[in-house]
C-alpha positions as a Markdown table, in Angstrom:
| # | Residue | x | y | z |
|---|---|---|---|---|
| 1 | Met | 52.2 | -19.1 | 27.2 |
| 2 | Lys | 52.1 | -19.3 | 23.5 |
| 3 | Gly | 52.1 | -23.1 | 23.4 |
| 4 | Arg | 49.3 | -23.3 | 26.0 |
| 5 | Arg | 47.1 | -21.0 | 23.8 |
| 6 | Glu | 47.7 | -23.2 | 20.6 |
| 7 | Arg | 46.8 | -26.4 | 22.8 |
| 8 | Lys | 43.8 | -24.6 | 23.8 |
| 9 | Lys | 42.7 | -23.6 | 20.4 |
| 10 | Ala | 43.5 | -27.2 | 19.1 |
| 11 | Ala | 41.2 | -28.7 | 21.9 |
| 12 | Gly | 38.6 | -26.3 | 21.1 |
| 13 | Arg | 38.9 | -27.3 | 17.3 |
| 14 | Ala | 38.5 | -31.0 | 18.4 |
| 15 | Leu | 35.4 | -30.5 | 20.4 |
| 16 | Leu | 33.7 | -28.8 | 17.4 |
| 17 | Trp | 34.7 | -31.5 | 15.0 |
| 18 | Leu | 33.4 | -33.9 | 17.5 |
| 19 | Gly | 30.1 | -32.1 | 17.8 |
| 20 | Val | 29.9 | -31.9 | 13.9 |
| 21 | Leu | 30.8 | -35.9 | 13.6 |
| 22 | Leu | 27.9 | -36.8 | 16.1 |
| 23 | Leu | 25.5 | -34.4 | 14.4 |
| 24 | Leu | 26.1 | -36.0 | 11.0 |
| 25 | Ala | 25.9 | -39.3 | 12.4 |
| 26 | Gly | 22.4 | -38.7 | 13.8 |
| 27 | Cys | 21.2 | -36.9 | 10.8 |
| 28 | Gly | 22.5 | -38.9 | 8.1 |
| 29 | Gly | 23.9 | -35.7 | 6.3 |
| 30 | Ser | 25.1 | -35.9 | 2.7 |
| 31 | Pro | 28.9 | -35.3 | 2.2 |
| 32 | Gly | 28.2 | -32.0 | 0.6 |
| 33 | Arg | 26.6 | -30.9 | 3.4 |
| 34 | Glu | 29.3 | -32.2 | 5.8 |
| 35 | Ile | 31.8 | -30.0 | 4.0 |
| 36 | Gln | 29.5 | -27.0 | 4.2 |
| 37 | Lys | 29.2 | -27.5 | 8.0 |
| 38 | Arg | 32.9 | -28.1 | 8.3 |
| 39 | Asp | 33.9 | -24.8 | 6.7 |
| 40 | His | 31.4 | -23.1 | 8.6 |
| 41 | Leu | 32.5 | -24.4 | 11.9 |
| 42 | Glu | 36.4 | -24.1 | 11.0 |
| 43 | Glu | 35.4 | -20.4 | 10.3 |
| 44 | Ala | 33.9 | -20.1 | 13.8 |
| 45 | Ala | 36.8 | -21.6 | 15.4 |
| 46 | Ala | 39.0 | -18.9 | 13.5 |
| 47 | Asn | 36.6 | -16.4 | 14.8 |
| 48 | Gly | 37.2 | -17.1 | 18.6 |
| 49 | Gly | 34.3 | -19.6 | 18.8 |
| 50 | Lys | 31.5 | -17.1 | 17.3 |
| 51 | Val | 29.2 | -18.8 | 14.9 |
| 52 | Glu | 27.0 | -16.7 | 12.4 |
| 53 | Ala | 23.8 | -18.6 | 12.1 |
| 54 | Ser | 23.1 | -19.2 | 8.4 |
| 55 | Glu | 19.6 | -18.9 | 6.8 |
| 56 | Glu | 19.8 | -22.9 | 6.3 |
| 57 | Ala | 20.6 | -23.5 | 9.9 |
| 58 | Met | 18.0 | -21.1 | 11.1 |
| 59 | Ala | 15.6 | -22.9 | 8.9 |
| 60 | Glu | 16.7 | -26.4 | 10.3 |
| 61 | Ala | 16.4 | -25.4 | 13.8 |
| 62 | Pro | 13.4 | -26.2 | 16.0 |
| 63 | Gln | 10.9 | -23.2 | 15.7 |
| 64 | Glu | 9.1 | -22.2 | 19.1 |
| 65 | Glu | 5.4 | -22.2 | 18.8 |
| 66 | Glu | 4.0 | -18.6 | 19.2 |
| 67 | Pro | 1.2 | -18.5 | 21.8 |
| 68 | Asn | -2.2 | -18.5 | 20.1 |
| 69 | Gln | -3.1 | -14.6 | 19.6 |
| 70 | Glu | -6.6 | -13.2 | 19.6 |
| 71 | Pro | -7.8 | -12.1 | 16.2 |
| 72 | Ala | -7.5 | -8.1 | 16.1 |
| 73 | Asp | -11.1 | -6.3 | 16.6 |
| 74 | Pro | -11.9 | -4.6 | 13.3 |
| 75 | Arg | -13.6 | -1.8 | 15.3 |
| 76 | Glu | -10.1 | -0.9 | 16.8 |
| 77 | Ser | -9.2 | 0.6 | 13.4 |
| 78 | Ile | -12.3 | 2.9 | 13.1 |
| 79 | Asp | -11.7 | 6.5 | 13.3 |
| 80 | Leu | -14.8 | 8.0 | 15.2 |
| 81 | Ser | -13.4 | 11.4 | 14.9 |
| 82 | Leu | -14.7 | 11.3 | 11.4 |
| 83 | Lys | -18.2 | 10.5 | 12.9 |
| 84 | Pro | -19.1 | 7.5 | 10.8 |
| 85 | Asp | -22.7 | 6.7 | 10.5 |
| 86 | Glu | -23.8 | 3.9 | 7.9 |
| 87 | Ser | -27.5 | 4.4 | 8.7 |
| 88 | Gly | -27.7 | 7.5 | 6.7 |
| 89 | Lys | -29.2 | 7.9 | 3.0 |
| 90 | Val | -27.4 | 7.4 | -0.1 |
| 91 | Met | -27.9 | 9.2 | -3.6 |
| 92 | Val | -28.6 | 7.1 | -6.6 |
| 93 | Leu | -28.0 | 9.4 | -9.5 |
| 94 | Met | -29.6 | 9.0 | -12.8 |
| 95 | Tyr | -28.4 | 10.5 | -16.1 |
| 96 | His | -29.2 | 9.9 | -19.6 |
| 97 | Asn | -27.4 | 11.9 | -22.2 |
| 98 | Ile | -24.3 | 14.1 | -22.5 |
| 99 | Gly | -24.5 | 16.7 | -25.3 |
| 100 | Pro | -23.4 | 20.1 | -26.5 |
| 101 | Glu | -26.7 | 21.8 | -25.2 |
| 102 | Glu | -28.2 | 21.5 | -21.8 |
| 103 | Lys | -31.7 | 20.2 | -21.8 |
| 104 | Glu | -34.2 | 18.2 | -19.3 |
| 105 | Trp | -32.4 | 14.9 | -20.1 |
| 106 | Val | -29.1 | 16.0 | -21.5 |
| 107 | Arg | -26.1 | 17.2 | -19.4 |
| 108 | Thr | -23.3 | 19.3 | -21.1 |
| 109 | Pro | -19.9 | 17.9 | -20.9 |
| 110 | Glu | -18.8 | 21.1 | -18.6 |
| 111 | Asn | -21.8 | 20.4 | -16.6 |
| 112 | Phe | -21.3 | 16.7 | -16.1 |
| 113 | Leu | -17.6 | 17.4 | -15.0 |
| 114 | Lys | -19.0 | 20.3 | -12.7 |
| 115 | Asp | -21.3 | 17.7 | -11.0 |
| 116 | Leu | -18.2 | 15.3 | -10.8 |
| 117 | Glu | -16.1 | 18.0 | -9.2 |
| 118 | Val | -18.9 | 19.2 | -6.7 |
| 119 | Leu | -19.3 | 15.6 | -5.4 |
| 120 | Tyr | -15.5 | 15.2 | -5.1 |
| 121 | Glu | -15.2 | 18.3 | -3.1 |
| 122 | Lys | -18.0 | 17.4 | -0.8 |
| 123 | Gly | -16.7 | 14.2 | 0.1 |
| 124 | Tyr | -18.9 | 11.8 | -2.2 |
| 125 | Arg | -17.2 | 9.0 | -3.7 |
| 126 | Pro | -18.9 | 6.5 | -6.2 |
| 127 | Val | -19.5 | 2.9 | -5.3 |
| 128 | Ser | -20.9 | 0.1 | -7.5 |
| 129 | Leu | -24.5 | -0.5 | -7.6 |
| 130 | Thr | -24.0 | -4.2 | -6.6 |
| 131 | Asp | -21.8 | -3.1 | -3.5 |
| 132 | Phe | -24.3 | -0.9 | -2.5 |
| 133 | Val | -27.1 | -3.3 | -2.7 |
| 134 | Thr | -25.3 | -6.1 | -0.9 |
| 135 | Gly | -24.0 | -3.9 | 1.7 |
| 136 | Arg | -20.5 | -4.4 | 1.1 |
| 137 | Ile | -19.3 | -0.7 | 0.7 |
| 138 | Pro | -15.5 | -0.2 | 0.3 |
| 139 | Thr | -15.8 | 3.8 | 0.4 |
| 140 | Glu | -13.0 | 5.0 | 2.4 |
| 141 | Ala | -13.5 | 6.3 | 6.0 |
| 142 | Gly | -15.2 | 9.7 | 6.4 |
| 143 | Lys | -16.6 | 9.7 | 2.8 |
| 144 | Thr | -20.0 | 9.1 | 1.5 |
| 145 | Pro | -20.8 | 6.6 | -1.2 |
| 146 | Val | -22.8 | 7.7 | -4.2 |
| 147 | Val | -24.2 | 5.5 | -7.3 |
| 148 | Ile | -23.7 | 7.0 | -10.6 |
| 149 | Thr | -26.3 | 5.4 | -13.4 |
| 150 | Phe | -26.9 | 6.1 | -17.3 |
| 151 | Asp | -30.1 | 5.1 | -18.7 |
| 152 | Asp | -30.6 | 4.0 | -22.5 |
| 153 | Gly | -27.1 | 3.6 | -23.8 |
| 154 | Asn | -27.0 | 6.4 | -26.3 |
| 155 | Leu | -24.1 | 6.9 | -28.3 |
| 156 | Asn | -23.2 | 10.2 | -26.5 |
| 157 | Asn | -22.7 | 7.7 | -23.5 |
| 158 | Phe | -19.7 | 5.9 | -25.1 |
| 159 | Glu | -18.4 | 6.4 | -28.5 |
| 160 | Tyr | -15.4 | 5.3 | -30.5 |
| 161 | Leu | -14.3 | 8.1 | -33.1 |
| 162 | Glu | -13.1 | 7.1 | -36.6 |
| 163 | Asp | -9.4 | 6.7 | -35.3 |
| 164 | Gly | -10.4 | 4.2 | -32.8 |
| 165 | Ser | -10.0 | 6.6 | -29.9 |
| 166 | Leu | -12.5 | 7.2 | -27.2 |
| 167 | Asn | -14.6 | 10.2 | -27.7 |
| 168 | Pro | -13.2 | 12.4 | -24.8 |
| 169 | Leu | -16.8 | 14.2 | -24.7 |
| 170 | Ser | -18.8 | 11.0 | -24.1 |
| 171 | Ala | -19.9 | 9.9 | -20.5 |
| 172 | Val | -17.3 | 7.2 | -20.4 |
| 173 | Gly | -14.6 | 9.7 | -21.8 |
| 174 | Leu | -15.5 | 12.2 | -19.1 |
| 175 | Leu | -15.7 | 9.7 | -16.4 |
| 176 | Leu | -12.2 | 8.0 | -17.2 |
| 177 | Ala | -10.6 | 11.6 | -17.4 |
| 178 | Phe | -12.0 | 12.6 | -14.2 |
| 179 | His | -10.7 | 9.6 | -12.5 |
| 180 | Glu | -7.1 | 10.1 | -13.8 |
| 181 | Glu | -7.0 | 13.4 | -12.2 |
| 182 | His | -8.5 | 12.2 | -9.0 |
| 183 | Thr | -7.6 | 8.7 | -8.3 |
| 184 | Asp | -9.5 | 8.5 | -5.1 |
| 185 | Phe | -12.8 | 9.1 | -7.0 |
| 186 | Pro | -13.6 | 5.4 | -7.8 |
| 187 | Leu | -14.5 | 4.6 | -11.6 |
| 188 | Glu | -17.9 | 3.3 | -10.9 |
| 189 | Ala | -21.0 | 3.7 | -13.0 |
| 190 | Thr | -23.8 | 1.4 | -14.1 |
| 191 | Phe | -25.0 | 1.9 | -17.7 |
| 192 | Phe | -28.5 | 0.5 | -18.3 |
| 193 | Leu | -29.1 | -0.8 | -21.9 |
| 194 | Asp | -32.1 | -1.4 | -23.9 |
| 195 | Gly | -32.6 | -2.6 | -27.4 |
| 196 | Ser | -30.4 | -4.6 | -29.8 |
| 197 | Gln | -27.5 | -2.0 | -30.4 |
| 198 | Pro | -26.3 | -0.8 | -27.0 |
| 199 | Phe | -24.5 | 2.5 | -27.5 |
| 200 | Arg | -25.7 | 2.7 | -31.2 |
| 201 | Gln | -22.5 | 1.7 | -32.9 |
| 202 | Gln | -22.9 | -1.4 | -35.1 |
| 203 | Gly | -20.5 | -4.1 | -34.8 |
| 204 | Met | -18.8 | -2.7 | -31.5 |
| 205 | Glu | -21.5 | -3.5 | -29.0 |
| 206 | Gly | -19.5 | -6.5 | -27.3 |
| 207 | Lys | -16.4 | -4.5 | -27.6 |
| 208 | Lys | -17.9 | -1.6 | -25.5 |
| 209 | Leu | -19.4 | -3.9 | -23.0 |
| 210 | Asp | -16.2 | -5.5 | -22.2 |
| 211 | Phe | -14.3 | -2.5 | -22.0 |
| 212 | Leu | -16.6 | -1.1 | -19.5 |
| 213 | Ile | -16.5 | -4.5 | -17.3 |
| 214 | Glu | -12.8 | -4.6 | -17.6 |
| 215 | Lys | -12.7 | -0.8 | -16.3 |
| 216 | Gly | -14.7 | -1.7 | -13.2 |
| 217 | Met | -17.9 | -0.3 | -14.4 |
| 218 | Asp | -21.1 | -2.3 | -15.0 |
| 219 | Val | -23.9 | -3.1 | -17.4 |
| 220 | Gly | -27.5 | -3.2 | -16.6 |
| 221 | Asn | -31.0 | -4.3 | -18.0 |
| 222 | His | -33.3 | -1.7 | -19.4 |
| 223 | Thr | -35.5 | -4.0 | -21.0 |
| 224 | Lys | -35.6 | -5.1 | -24.9 |
| 225 | Gly | -37.8 | -2.6 | -26.3 |
| 226 | His | -37.6 | 0.2 | -23.4 |
| 227 | Asp | -40.9 | -1.3 | -22.3 |
| 228 | Asn | -43.4 | 0.3 | -19.9 |
| 229 | Leu | -43.8 | -2.4 | -17.6 |
| 230 | Ser | -46.8 | -1.0 | -15.6 |
| 231 | Lys | -49.1 | -2.0 | -18.6 |
| 232 | Ala | -47.6 | -5.4 | -18.9 |
| 233 | Asp | -48.9 | -9.0 | -18.0 |
| 234 | Gly | -46.4 | -11.5 | -16.6 |
| 235 | Ala | -45.3 | -13.1 | -20.1 |
| 236 | Lys | -44.3 | -9.5 | -21.4 |
| 237 | Ile | -42.7 | -8.6 | -18.3 |
| 238 | Gln | -40.5 | -11.8 | -18.5 |
| 239 | Gln | -40.0 | -11.2 | -21.9 |
| 240 | Ala | -38.9 | -7.9 | -21.6 |
| 241 | Ile | -36.3 | -8.5 | -18.7 |
| 242 | Gly | -35.2 | -11.9 | -19.8 |
| 243 | Ala | -34.7 | -11.4 | -23.5 |
| 244 | Gln | -32.6 | -8.5 | -22.8 |
| 245 | Ala | -30.5 | -10.2 | -20.1 |
| 246 | Gln | -29.6 | -13.1 | -22.4 |
| 247 | Phe | -28.8 | -10.7 | -25.2 |
| 248 | Leu | -26.4 | -8.6 | -23.1 |
| 249 | Glu | -24.9 | -11.4 | -21.5 |
| 250 | Gly | -24.2 | -13.2 | -24.8 |
| 251 | Leu | -22.2 | -10.1 | -25.9 |
| 252 | Ile | -20.1 | -10.0 | -23.0 |
| 253 | Gly | -16.9 | -11.9 | -23.4 |
| 254 | Gln | -16.3 | -12.1 | -19.3 |
| 255 | Glu | -17.1 | -15.7 | -18.5 |
| 256 | Gly | -19.7 | -15.6 | -15.5 |
| 257 | Tyr | -20.7 | -12.1 | -15.7 |
| 258 | Arg | -24.4 | -11.7 | -14.9 |
| 259 | Val | -26.6 | -8.7 | -15.9 |
| 260 | Glu | -28.6 | -8.4 | -12.7 |
| 261 | Thr | -29.8 | -5.1 | -12.3 |
| 262 | Leu | -32.7 | -3.4 | -13.7 |
| 263 | Ala | -33.7 | 0.1 | -14.4 |
| 264 | Leu | -37.5 | 0.6 | -15.0 |
| 265 | Pro | -38.3 | 2.5 | -18.2 |
| 266 | Tyr | -40.5 | 5.5 | -17.3 |
| 267 | Gly | -40.5 | 4.2 | -13.8 |
| 268 | Gly | -43.4 | 1.8 | -14.8 |
| 269 | Arg | -44.1 | -0.6 | -12.3 |
| 270 | Pro | -46.7 | -3.2 | -12.1 |
| 271 | Lys | -49.5 | -2.5 | -9.3 |
| 272 | Asp | -50.3 | -6.2 | -9.0 |
| 273 | Glu | -48.0 | -7.7 | -6.4 |
| 274 | Ala | -47.8 | -11.2 | -8.3 |
| 275 | Leu | -46.8 | -9.1 | -11.4 |
| 276 | Lys | -44.1 | -7.2 | -9.2 |
| 277 | Ala | -42.3 | -10.3 | -8.5 |
| 278 | Tyr | -41.2 | -10.8 | -12.1 |
| 279 | Leu | -39.1 | -7.6 | -11.8 |
| 280 | Gly | -37.0 | -9.6 | -9.4 |
| 281 | Ala | -37.0 | -13.1 | -10.8 |
| 282 | Gly | -38.6 | -15.0 | -13.8 |
| 283 | Ser | -37.5 | -16.8 | -17.1 |
| 284 | Phe | -37.8 | -16.5 | -20.7 |
| 285 | Glu | -37.9 | -19.5 | -23.1 |
| 286 | Gly | -36.7 | -21.6 | -20.3 |
| 287 | Val | -33.6 | -19.5 | -19.0 |
| 288 | Pro | -34.1 | -17.9 | -15.7 |
| 289 | Tyr | -33.1 | -14.4 | -14.7 |
| 290 | Gly | -32.6 | -12.6 | -11.5 |
| 291 | Asn | -32.0 | -9.1 | -10.5 |
| 292 | Ile | -30.5 | -8.1 | -7.2 |
| 293 | Ala | -31.6 | -4.4 | -7.7 |
| 294 | Val | -34.5 | -2.8 | -9.5 |
| 295 | Leu | -34.1 | 0.9 | -9.9 |
| 296 | Asn | -37.1 | 3.6 | -10.2 |
| 297 | Val | -36.9 | 7.1 | -11.8 |
| 298 | Gly | -37.2 | 9.3 | -8.8 |
| 299 | Trp | -37.2 | 11.1 | -6.5 |
| 300 | His | -35.4 | 11.1 | -3.2 |
| 301 | Pro | -32.1 | 9.5 | -1.9 |
| 302 | Ala | -32.4 | 5.8 | -1.0 |
| 303 | His | -32.1 | 4.3 | 2.5 |
| 304 | Ser | -29.0 | 2.4 | 3.8 |
| 305 | Pro | -28.7 | -0.9 | 2.7 |
| 306 | Tyr | -28.6 | -1.7 | 6.4 |
| 307 | Asp | -32.0 | 0.2 | 7.0 |
| 308 | Ser | -35.0 | -2.3 | 7.8 |
| 309 | Arg | -37.0 | 0.0 | 5.0 |
| 310 | Phe | -34.5 | -0.6 | 2.4 |
| 311 | Asp | -36.0 | -2.3 | -0.5 |
| 312 | Pro | -33.4 | -3.5 | -3.2 |
| 313 | Leu | -36.3 | -4.1 | -5.5 |
| 314 | Ser | -37.7 | -0.7 | -5.4 |
| 315 | Ile | -34.6 | 1.9 | -5.1 |
| 316 | Pro | -35.3 | 5.5 | -5.8 |
| 317 | Arg | -33.1 | 7.7 | -7.8 |
| 318 | Ile | -32.3 | 11.4 | -8.2 |
| 319 | Arg | -32.3 | 13.3 | -11.3 |
| 320 | Ala | -28.7 | 14.5 | -11.9 |
| 321 | Ser | -29.7 | 17.8 | -13.6 |
| 322 | Glu | -30.6 | 21.6 | -13.1 |
| 323 | Met | -33.7 | 21.7 | -15.4 |
| 324 | Lys | -37.4 | 20.9 | -14.4 |
| 325 | Val | -36.1 | 18.7 | -11.3 |
| 326 | Asp | -39.2 | 20.2 | -9.2 |
| 327 | Asn | -36.5 | 20.9 | -6.3 |
| 328 | Val | -35.7 | 17.2 | -5.9 |
| 329 | Gly | -32.5 | 17.1 | -8.1 |
| 330 | Leu | -28.7 | 16.5 | -7.2 |
| 331 | Tyr | -28.2 | 20.1 | -6.2 |
| 332 | Asn | -31.4 | 20.2 | -3.9 |
| 333 | Tyr | -30.2 | 17.4 | -2.3 |
| 334 | Leu | -26.5 | 18.2 | -1.8 |
| 335 | Glu | -27.9 | 21.3 | -0.3 |
| 336 | Tyr | -30.1 | 19.3 | 2.0 |
| 337 | Phe | -27.3 | 17.0 | 3.4 |
| 338 | Asp | -25.0 | 20.3 | 3.8 |
| 339 | Lys | -27.9 | 21.4 | 6.3 |
| 340 | His | -28.7 | 18.0 | 7.7 |
| 341 | Pro | -25.4 | 16.0 | 7.8 |
| 342 | Glu | -26.9 | 13.8 | 10.3 |
| 343 | Glu | -29.1 | 12.4 | 7.4 |
| 344 | Arg | -26.0 | 11.4 | 5.6 |
| 345 | Phe | -24.3 | 8.1 | 5.3 |
| 346 | Val | -20.8 | 8.1 | 6.3 |
| 347 | Ser | -18.7 | 5.4 | 5.8 |
| 348 | Asp | -16.3 | 3.9 | 8.3 |
| 349 | Gly | -14.0 | 2.5 | 5.9 |
| 350 | Asn | -14.4 | -1.1 | 6.6 |
| 351 | Pro | -16.9 | -3.2 | 4.5 |
| 352 | Glu | -17.4 | -5.7 | 7.1 |
| 353 | Val | -18.3 | -3.7 | 9.9 |
| 354 | Val | -21.8 | -1.3 | 10.2 |
| 355 | Thr | -20.9 | 1.5 | 12.4 |
| 356 | Val | -23.8 | 3.7 | 13.9 |
| 357 | Pro | -24.2 | 6.5 | 16.6 |
| 358 | Glu | -25.9 | 5.3 | 19.6 |
| 359 | Gly | -29.8 | 5.8 | 19.1 |
| 360 | Lys | -29.8 | 4.9 | 15.4 |
| 361 | Gln | -29.2 | 1.3 | 15.8 |
| 362 | Glu | -33.2 | 0.6 | 16.1 |
| 363 | Arg | -33.6 | 1.3 | 12.5 |
| 364 | Leu | -31.3 | -1.3 | 11.3 |
| 365 | Lys | -32.4 | -4.6 | 9.9 |
| 366 | Glu | -30.6 | -7.8 | 10.8 |
| 367 | Leu | -27.0 | -7.9 | 9.5 |
| 368 | Asp | -25.9 | -10.6 | 7.5 |
| 369 | Gly | -22.3 | -11.8 | 8.6 |
| 370 | Met | -21.7 | -8.0 | 9.6 |
| 371 | Gln | -20.4 | -6.7 | 12.8 |
| 372 | Leu | -22.4 | -3.8 | 14.4 |
| 373 | Tyr | -20.4 | -1.0 | 16.0 |
| 374 | Ile | -22.5 | 1.4 | 18.2 |
| 375 | Tyr | -20.6 | 4.3 | 19.5 |
| 376 | Gln | -21.5 | 7.4 | 21.5 |
| 377 | Asn | -20.7 | 10.7 | 19.9 |
| 378 | Gln | -18.3 | 13.3 | 21.5 |
| 379 | Gln | -21.1 | 15.6 | 22.1 |
| 380 | Glu | -23.2 | 13.3 | 24.3 |
| 381 | Lys | -20.3 | 12.5 | 26.1 |
| 382 | Glu | -19.6 | 15.9 | 27.2 |
| 383 | Met | -23.0 | 16.4 | 28.4 |
| 384 | Glu | -23.1 | 13.5 | 30.7 |
């Protein structure tokens, strides 16, 4: 019996070796590779013929082609229980100063942080002005985008102290601190700058602009001389906008960054339609400029960027203050949306899909390369 088992083992090894030799002859394997395979097969013979496939062998083995699969429908991942409605309105907040005493155009650090905390607790999340205007809104599902803007670029917006540290009581310092404590509250804000010394610290202009952009915030145009464009002719409008765009872009170290958003000083807008066109595009000294968004001073929320009534060159803003706001300030509209949630933009969480309840699709414009998802809300389903 023992001799028979030995003869069987020997025969098995011979067959294995024959297979190896045939394989090497067909593949033209190298001596090193032959030795590797021989060792592997001898080990297999010693284990009763069980062969553990090596990574190398698996890689060489022909792979079966997987059948073509249909791409996943992005709508399947949308949580309808959150009642997304991307036809709703969005607040674009207008700030100017941060200071020790509350005034009409000044918010104290404590009150500014209160604003951020209230927005956070009520489910608002900052989005960049560019993402809002272009309609590629990355706001998490179930939350509402809000755009934060600051005008004038005063020192209290962004200040470096004598030791080189950032003033924690400046607007930028407060935004950074709040974001660090609430990482799901994106660090997004646009600072609209006028004049030749943005943020009013000589020699630090470029450093500050680069810092903002590096952190994910943005720089916007507030004209060269804080000009009231309602009283300007075409040449003056183009100079005010074009010269400032060139100046700011010259300070910015990031290659390719374009200053292409404008906040109108005093809300001044030309009445003549031909002059209004220069707010969106023109040239100064042979250098063209273009704005994808032009912001007004007040006084109500903006339409959804998917709404047919949305005009990117005339976007209203809301005074982020509690003094002399004439019932159209931030807290007035927070209360309004609490009472009228059906008017509020609620994100579906997918920047490539526009989700609206049944009946609201009529107000939408033609969507550029985006998918429309219309759903029936639960209350309507139950009534059927």
